[in-house]
DRENDO-1510 file (C-alpha; in Angstrom, 1 decimal, always signed):
<recs>
REC; n; res; u; v; w
REC; 1; MET; -105.1; +15.3; -27.0 .
REC; 2; ILE; -103.6; +14.7; -30.5 .
REC; 3; SER; -103.5; +11.2; -32.0 .
REC; 4; ALA; -100.5; +9.6; -33.5 .
REC; 5; ASP; -101.9; +10.3; -36.9 .
REC; 6; GLY; -102.4; +13.9; -36.0 .
REC; 7; GLU; -98.8; +14.2; -34.7 .
REC; 8; ARG; -97.5; +12.8; -38.0 .
REC; 9; ASP; -99.7; +15.3; -40.0 .
REC; 10; ALA; -98.4; +18.2; -37.8 .
REC; 11; SER; -94.9; +17.0; -38.3 .
REC; 12; ASN; -95.3; +16.9; -42.1 .
REC; 13; MET; -96.9; +20.3; -42.1 .
REC; 14; ASN; -94.0; +21.8; -40.1 .
REC; 15; SER; -91.5; +20.2; -42.5 .
REC; 16; ARG; -93.3; +21.7; -45.4 .
REC; 17; LEU; -93.3; +25.1; -43.7 .
REC; 18; VAL; -89.6; +24.9; -43.0 .
REC; 19; PHE; -89.0; +24.0; -46.7 .
REC; 20; LEU; -91.2; +26.8; -47.9 .
REC; 21; ILE; -89.5; +29.4; -45.7 .
REC; 22; ALA; -86.0; +28.2; -46.8 .
REC; 23; ALA; -87.1; +28.5; -50.5 .
REC; 24; LEU; -88.3; +32.0; -50.0 .
REC; 25; LEU; -85.1; +33.0; -48.3 .
REC; 26; ALA; -83.1; +31.6; -51.1 .
REC; 27; LEU; -85.2; +33.5; -53.6 .
REC; 28; ALA; -84.8; +36.7; -51.6 .
REC; 29; THR; -81.0; +36.6; -51.4 .
REC; 30; PRO; -80.2; +37.9; -54.9 .
REC; 31; THR; -82.7; +40.7; -54.4 .
REC; 32; THR; -81.2; +41.6; -51.0 .
REC; 33; ARG; -77.7; +41.6; -52.6 .
REC; 34; PHE; -78.9; +43.8; -55.4 .
REC; 35; VAL; -80.6; +46.3; -53.0 .
REC; 36; SER; -77.4; +46.3; -50.8 .
REC; 37; ALA; -75.2; +47.0; -53.8 .
REC; 38; LYS; -77.5; +49.8; -55.0 .
REC; 39; LEU; -77.5; +51.5; -51.6 .
REC; 40; GLU; -73.7; +51.1; -51.5 .
REC; 41; ARG; -73.4; +52.9; -54.9 .
REC; 42; GLU; -75.7; +55.7; -53.7 .
REC; 43; LEU; -73.7; +56.2; -50.6 .
REC; 44; THR; -70.4; +56.3; -52.4 .
REC; 45; PRO; -69.0; +59.8; -52.2 .
REC; 46; CYS; -68.8; +61.8; -55.4 .
REC; 47; ARG; -65.2; +61.7; -56.7 .
REC; 48; ILE; -64.0; +65.1; -58.0 .
REC; 49; GLY; -63.0; +64.9; -61.6 .
REC; 50; GLU; -65.0; +61.7; -62.1 .
REC; 51; GLN; -68.6; +62.5; -61.0 .
REC; 52; ALA; -68.2; +65.9; -59.4 .
REC; 53; PRO; -66.9; +69.2; -60.5 .
REC; 54; PRO; -64.1; +70.9; -58.5 .
REC; 55; ILE; -65.1; +73.8; -56.3 .
REC; 56; GLY; -64.1; +77.2; -57.8 .
REC; 57; PHE; -64.1; +80.7; -56.5 .
REC; 58; TRP; -67.0; +83.0; -57.3 .
REC; 59; THR; -70.2; +82.7; -55.3 .
REC; 60; TRP; -73.2; +84.8; -54.5 .
REC; 61; PRO; -73.5; +85.6; -50.8 .
REC; 62; GLN; -75.5; +83.0; -48.9 .
REC; 63; ASN; -79.3; +83.5; -49.1 .
REC; 64; THR; -79.0; +86.1; -51.9 .
REC; 65; ARG; -82.1; +86.7; -53.9 .
REC; 66; VAL; -80.5; +87.3; -57.3 .
REC; 67; LYS; -82.5; +89.6; -59.5 .
REC; 68; VAL; -82.3; +88.2; -63.0 .
REC; 69; HIS; -82.7; +90.5; -66.0 .
REC; 70; ILE; -82.7; +89.6; -69.8 .
REC; 71; ARG; -81.4; +92.3; -72.1 .
REC; 72; ALA; -84.2; +93.5; -74.3 .
REC; 73; GLY; -84.0; +92.3; -77.9 .
REC; 74; ASP; -81.4; +89.6; -77.3 .
REC; 75; PHE; -83.7; +86.6; -76.9 .
REC; 76; SER; -87.0; +85.7; -78.6 .
REC; 77; SER; -90.2; +85.1; -76.7 .
REC; 78; GLU; -89.8; +81.4; -77.6 .
REC; 79; GLU; -86.3; +81.3; -76.1 .
REC; 80; LEU; -87.1; +83.0; -72.8 .
REC; 81; PRO; -88.9; +80.0; -71.1 .
REC; 82; HIS; -85.9; +77.8; -71.8 .
REC; 83; LEU; -83.5; +80.3; -70.1 .
REC; 84; LEU; -85.9; +80.6; -67.1 .
REC; 85; ALA; -86.1; +76.8; -66.8 .
REC; 86; ALA; -82.5; +76.8; -65.7 .
REC; 87; LEU; -83.3; +79.3; -62.9 .
REC; 88; LYS; -86.1; +77.0; -61.6 .
REC; 89; ASN; -83.8; +73.9; -61.7 .
REC; 90; TRP; -81.3; +75.5; -59.4 .
REC; 91; ASN; -84.0; +77.1; -57.2 .
REC; 92; ASP; -85.5; +73.7; -56.7 .
REC; 93; VAL; -82.3; +72.5; -55.0 .
REC; 94; SER; -81.5; +75.7; -53.1 .
REC; 95; GLU; -82.4; +74.3; -49.8 .
REC; 96; ALA; -80.5; +71.0; -50.4 .
REC; 97; THR; -77.3; +72.9; -51.4 .
REC; 98; THR; -77.6; +75.1; -48.2 .
REC; 99; SER; -76.7; +78.1; -50.3 .
REC; 100; GLY; -80.1; +79.7; -49.9 .
REC; 101; VAL; -79.4; +81.5; -53.2 .
REC; 102; ARG; -82.5; +81.9; -55.4 .
REC; 103; PHE; -82.7; +83.3; -58.9 .
REC; 104; GLU; -85.7; +85.5; -59.5 .
REC; 105; TYR; -86.6; +86.7; -63.0 .
REC; 106; VAL; -87.5; +90.4; -62.9 .
REC; 107; GLY; -87.9; +91.2; -66.5 .
REC; 108; GLU; -86.1; +92.9; -69.4 .
REC; 109; ALA; -83.4; +95.5; -69.1 .
REC; 110; ALA; -82.2; +98.0; -71.7 .
REC; 111; GLN; -78.6; +97.3; -70.8 .
REC; 112; THR; -76.4; +95.3; -68.4 .
REC; 113; LEU; -77.0; +96.3; -64.8 .
REC; 114; ASP; -74.6; +96.9; -62.0 .
REC; 115; CYS; -77.0; +96.9; -59.1 .
REC; 116; VAL; -76.3; +94.8; -56.0 .
REC; 117; GLY; -77.6; +91.3; -56.5 .
REC; 118; CYS; -78.3; +91.7; -60.2 .
REC; 119; LEU; -77.6; +89.2; -62.9 .
REC; 120; THR; -78.1; +90.2; -66.5 .
REC; 121; VAL; -78.3; +87.7; -69.3 .
REC; 122; ILE; -77.2; +89.0; -72.8 .
REC; 123; ARG; -76.2; +87.8; -76.2 .
REC; 124; GLY; -72.6; +88.4; -77.2 .
REC; 125; ALA; -69.7; +86.9; -79.1 .
REC; 126; VAL; -68.1; +84.1; -77.1 .
REC; 127; PHE; -67.3; +81.4; -79.6 .
REC; 128; ASP; -63.8; +81.8; -81.1 .
REC; 129; GLY; -63.5; +78.5; -83.0 .
REC; 130; LYS; -60.7; +77.2; -80.7 .
REC; 131; ARG; -61.9; +76.7; -77.2 .
REC; 132; ARG; -65.5; +76.2; -78.5 .
REC; 133; HIS; -67.1; +78.0; -75.5 .
REC; 134; LEU; -70.6; +79.3; -76.2 .
REC; 135; THR; -71.2; +81.0; -72.9 .
REC; 136; GLU; -69.2; +82.9; -70.2 .
REC; 137; VAL; -69.9; +84.8; -67.0 .
REC; 138; HIS; -68.5; +88.2; -66.0 .
REC; 139; VAL; -68.5; +88.9; -62.3 .
REC; 140; TYR; -67.8; +91.9; -60.1 .
REC; 141; SER; -67.1; +92.1; -56.4 .
REC; 142; ALA; -67.5; +95.4; -54.6 .
REC; 143; ASN; -65.4; +94.1; -51.7 .
REC; 144; HIS; -62.7; +92.6; -53.9 .
REC; 145; ASN; -63.4; +89.1; -52.6 .
REC; 146; GLN; -65.1; +85.9; -53.8 .
REC; 147; LEU; -68.6; +87.2; -53.1 .
REC; 148; ILE; -70.4; +88.4; -56.2 .
REC; 149; THR; -72.0; +91.9; -56.2 .
REC; 150; TYR; -73.4; +91.7; -59.7 .
REC; 151; ALA; -72.8; +89.5; -62.8 .
REC; 152; VAL; -73.5; +89.1; -66.5 .
REC; 153; ILE; -74.0; +85.8; -68.4 .
REC; 154; VAL; -73.1; +86.1; -72.1 .
REC; 155; VAL; -74.6; +83.7; -74.5 .
REC; 156; ASP; -73.2; +83.4; -78.0 .
REC; 157; PRO; -75.7; +84.1; -80.9 .
REC; 158; ARG; -74.7; +80.7; -82.3 .
REC; 159; LEU; -76.4; +78.9; -79.4 .
REC; 160; THR; -80.0; +78.6; -80.5 .
REC; 161; ASP; -81.3; +75.1; -79.7 .
REC; 162; PRO; -83.9; +75.4; -76.9 .
REC; 163; LYS; -82.7; +72.5; -74.8 .
REC; 164; ALA; -79.1; +73.5; -75.2 .
REC; 165; LEU; -80.0; +77.0; -74.0 .
REC; 166; THR; -81.4; +75.6; -70.8 .
REC; 167; GLU; -78.3; +73.4; -70.3 .
REC; 168; ALA; -75.9; +76.3; -71.0 .
REC; 169; MET; -77.7; +78.5; -68.6 .
REC; 170; ALA; -77.7; +75.8; -65.9 .
REC; 171; HIS; -74.0; +75.4; -66.4 .
REC; 172; GLU; -73.3; +79.1; -66.0 .
REC; 173; LEU; -75.4; +79.3; -62.9 .
REC; 174; GLY; -73.3; +76.5; -61.5 .
REC; 175; HIS; -70.3; +78.9; -61.9 .
REC; 176; ASN; -72.3; +81.4; -59.9 .
REC; 177; LEU; -72.5; +78.9; -57.1 .
REC; 178; GLY; -68.8; +78.0; -56.8 .
REC; 179; LEU; -68.5; +75.2; -59.3 .
REC; 180; LEU; -65.9; +74.8; -62.0 .
REC; 181; ASP; -66.0; +72.9; -65.3 .
REC; 182; CYS; -65.6; +69.1; -65.2 .
REC; 183; TYR; -64.9; +68.0; -68.8 .
REC; 184; GLU; -63.6; +64.6; -67.8 .
REC; 185; CYS; -66.6; +63.8; -65.5 .
REC; 186; LYS; -68.7; +60.8; -66.5 .
REC; 187; LYS; -71.7; +61.5; -68.7 .
REC; 188; LYS; -74.8; +62.7; -66.8 .
REC; 189; SER; -72.9; +63.1; -63.6 .
REC; 190; THR; -72.8; +66.9; -63.5 .
REC; 191; VAL; -74.2; +70.0; -65.3 .
REC; 192; MET; -70.6; +71.3; -65.4 .
REC; 193; THR; -69.7; +69.2; -68.4 .
REC; 194; LYS; -69.4; +70.8; -71.9 .
REC; 195; PHE; -71.2; +70.5; -75.2 .
REC; 196; ARG; -69.5; +68.2; -77.7 .
REC; 197; GLU; -71.2; +69.9; -80.6 .
REC; 198; ILE; -72.8; +73.3; -81.0 .
REC; 199; ASN; -76.6; +73.1; -80.5 .
REC; 200; VAL; -76.5; +69.4; -79.7 .
REC; 201; PRO; -77.9; +69.1; -76.1 .
REC; 202; ASN; -76.1; +66.9; -73.6 .
REC; 203; ASN; -79.3; +66.2; -71.6 .
REC; 204; MET; -77.9; +67.8; -68.5 .
REC; 205; ALA; -80.2; +70.6; -67.5 .
REC; 206; GLN; -80.7; +69.8; -63.8 .
REC; 207; PRO; -78.1; +69.8; -61.0 .
REC; 208; THR; -77.1; +66.3; -60.0 .
REC; 209; ALA; -76.6; +64.9; -56.6 .
REC; 210; CYS; -72.9; +65.5; -57.0 .
REC; 211; ASP; -73.5; +69.1; -58.1 .
REC; 212; ILE; -75.6; +69.7; -55.0 .
REC; 213; ALA; -72.9; +68.1; -52.8 .
REC; 214; GLN; -70.2; +70.3; -54.2 .
REC; 215; VAL; -72.2; +73.5; -53.9 .
REC; 216; LYS; -73.0; +72.5; -50.3 .
REC; 217; GLN; -69.3; +72.1; -49.7 .
REC; 218; ALA; -68.5; +75.5; -51.3 .
REC; 219; TYR; -70.9; +77.2; -49.0 .
REC; 220; THR; -69.6; +75.3; -46.0 .
REC; 221; GLU; -66.1; +76.6; -46.8 .
REC; 222; LEU; -67.6; +80.1; -47.3 .
REC; 223; LYS; -68.7; +80.1; -43.6 .
REC; 224; VAL; -65.1; +79.5; -42.6 .
REC; 225; ARG; -63.3; +82.0; -44.9 .
REC; 226; VAL; -64.1; +84.5; -47.6 .
REC; 227; ARG; -61.2; +84.6; -49.9 .
REC; 228; PRO; -59.8; +87.9; -51.5 .
REC; 229; SER; -60.3; +88.1; -55.2 .
REC; 230; PRO; -57.6; +87.6; -57.8 .
REC; 231; LYS; -56.1; +90.5; -59.6 .
REC; 232; PHE; -58.5; +92.4; -61.8 .
REC; 233; GLY; -58.7; +91.5; -65.5 .
REC; 234; LEU; -59.0; +88.0; -66.9 .
REC; 235; ALA; -59.2; +85.7; -63.9 .
REC; 236; GLU; -58.1; +82.7; -65.9 .
REC; 237; ASP; -55.7; +80.2; -64.4 .
REC; 238; GLU; -55.3; +82.3; -61.3 .
REC; 239; GLY; -54.7; +79.2; -59.2 .
REC; 240; GLU; -58.5; +78.7; -58.9 .
REC; 241; GLU; -59.0; +77.0; -62.3 .
REC; 242; PRO; -57.7; +73.5; -63.0 .
REC; 243; VAL; -55.5; +73.0; -66.0 .
REC; 244; ASP; -58.3; +71.5; -68.1 .
REC; 245; ASP; -60.8; +74.2; -67.2 .
REC; 246; ASP; -60.5; +77.1; -69.6 .
REC; 247; THR; -63.9; +78.7; -69.1 .
REC; 248; PRO; -63.4; +82.4; -69.3 .
REC; 249; ILE; -64.3; +83.9; -65.9 .
REC; 250; ILE; -64.0; +87.6; -66.4 .
REC; 251; VAL; -63.7; +90.2; -63.7 .
REC; 252; PRO; -64.5; +93.7; -65.0 .
REC; 253; LYS; -62.2; +96.4; -63.7 .
REC; 254; PRO; -63.7; +98.7; -61.0 .
</recs>
């Protein structure tokens, strides 16, 4: 049996507990709203041209093990690790993109290679003082479609900053996986942005969530249809490149 005094004490305790719980809920509300807003931002789809690059044309066949060679004498031993870092960055998200494409460094080569599944990285003149490009990719398709048989990435000798080398290489590998440039995309939203100044890194060496989503979309479309390649020669503005994307995608003649 509880006395009258005990009942009053219990009642007071219950009132205090109710007040305490109400206070805690009031304090938690701003945090809950913050978490909810954060989740909403994370779940917002990447908008093409704002956070995500458009999907382009050229892609390695799904699950390709691309054999990467560096042309002998073109890069110093100090530069090599920075080039290879870009391979690792894309390999780390290979499963997430569903492409299954992995870039495996094989070693040096005396010249550019035309073997199936080969990618050669070389130095060569790219910068023309106008478009300010410092890298470009040359691709060849034996079946005259969007599937790459072999490719060459050309890096201008003017590009020497170690971090910028990694970023430029990551950018060109993005082109190898079906991505186009996105010069108007927000900062740090994609590796497919451009350098504002020569040898000044843009701190974008790793594929973003939007890059991953777009590569995944490119390979989803690849399962539905493999498109025939554009005419041989300079495949620039062939209906695959947006107006503000003037990256030279060069298709060597057979």
